[in-house]
Wavefront OBJ file of the C-alpha trace (Angstrom):
o trace
v 68.803 -140.657 -67.317
v 70.775 -138.465 -69.707
v 72.748 -139.928 -72.509
v 76.390 -139.171 -73.122
v 75.542 -137.299 -76.321
v 73.036 -135.088 -74.457
v 75.648 -134.326 -71.860
v 78.319 -133.511 -74.439
v 75.972 -131.231 -76.388
v 75.164 -129.366 -73.157
v 78.883 -128.953 -72.454
v 79.484 -127.742 -76.018
v 76.620 -125.234 -75.680
v 78.023 -123.968 -72.361
v 81.464 -123.546 -73.943
v 79.959 -121.569 -76.839
v 78.095 -119.350 -74.383
v 81.249 -118.853 -72.327
v 83.216 -117.818 -75.441
v 80.479 -115.361 -76.394
v 80.427 -114.011 -72.849
v 84.205 -113.518 -72.936
v 83.899 -111.712 -76.259
v 81.174 -109.444 -74.877
v 83.207 -108.569 -71.798
v 86.247 -107.870 -73.974
v 84.171 -105.233 -75.780
v 83.180 -103.738 -72.423
v 86.858 -103.650 -71.410
v 87.699 -101.681 -74.553
v 84.945 -99.170 -73.823
v 86.184 -98.860 -70.220
v 89.702 -98.217 -71.490
v 88.549 -95.382 -73.752
v 86.503 -93.833 -70.947
v 89.480 -94.007 -68.578
v 91.794 -92.501 -71.200
v 89.376 -89.609 -71.712
v 88.998 -89.104 -67.957
v 92.762 -89.109 -67.478
v 93.254 -86.714 -70.392
v 90.681 -84.318 -68.903
v 92.522 -84.447 -65.589
v 95.872 -83.651 -67.225
v 94.352 -80.872 -69.330
v 92.777 -79.253 -66.254
v 96.130 -79.377 -64.452
v 97.933 -77.884 -67.467
v 95.407 -75.074 -67.833
v 95.552 -74.367 -64.096
v 99.360 -74.117 -64.147
v 99.210 -71.807 -67.186
v 96.719 -69.448 -65.535
v 93.756 -70.245 -67.797
v 90.298 -68.836 -67.134
v 88.499 -70.568 -64.275
v 85.518 -71.574 -66.407
v 87.804 -73.597 -68.717
v 89.357 -75.459 -65.801
v 85.953 -76.039 -64.225
v 84.590 -77.450 -67.478
v 87.447 -79.956 -67.677
v 87.067 -80.898 -64.009
v 83.331 -81.394 -64.529
v 84.049 -83.573 -67.572
v 86.508 -85.640 -65.546
v 83.885 -86.247 -62.845
v 81.202 -87.082 -65.418
v 83.520 -89.580 -67.132
v 84.231 -91.193 -63.753
v 80.473 -91.482 -63.229
v 80.032 -93.025 -66.690
v 82.712 -95.624 -65.924
v 81.104 -96.426 -62.563
v 77.660 -96.873 -64.142
v 79.128 -99.084 -66.868
v 80.858 -101.276 -64.263
v 77.691 -101.503 -62.189
v 75.573 -102.344 -65.223
v 77.915 -105.027 -66.519
v 80.457 -106.542 -64.141
v 78.340 -106.209 -60.995
v 74.867 -106.688 -62.456
v 72.799 -109.830 -62.100
v 70.998 -110.921 -65.272
v 67.213 -110.852 -64.863
v 67.001 -114.604 -65.555
v 69.094 -115.316 -62.445
v 66.855 -113.326 -60.126
v 63.969 -115.813 -60.204
v 64.099 -119.233 -58.593
l 1 2 3 4 5 6 7 8 9 10 11 12 13 14 15 16 17 18 19 20 21 22 23 24 25 26 27 28 29 30 31 32 33 34 35 36 37 38 39 40 41 42 43 44 45 46 47 48 49 50 51 52 53 54 55 56 57 58 59 60 61 62 63 64 65 66 67 68 69 70 71 72 73 74 75 76 77 78 79 80 81 82 83 84 85 86 87 88 89 90 91
């Protein structure tokens, strides 16, 4: 049988871990925000260059960057928000 103090220390430990987890995910959110801002900026720049008649290779480079940034954001989401920690995979 567990004692009340053992139970309360487990709860305190879980709260500490939850606060750390929240802090870690807040950092991921910031990184996601910067990636999305860069992706959006690349999209706007490509549109501006296209409307101003810029060389095709400049527009293509920005469009490629936009796609690559979208891929980076997707991989970050998959590796963080939708990933299962290795410890949880074993029974």
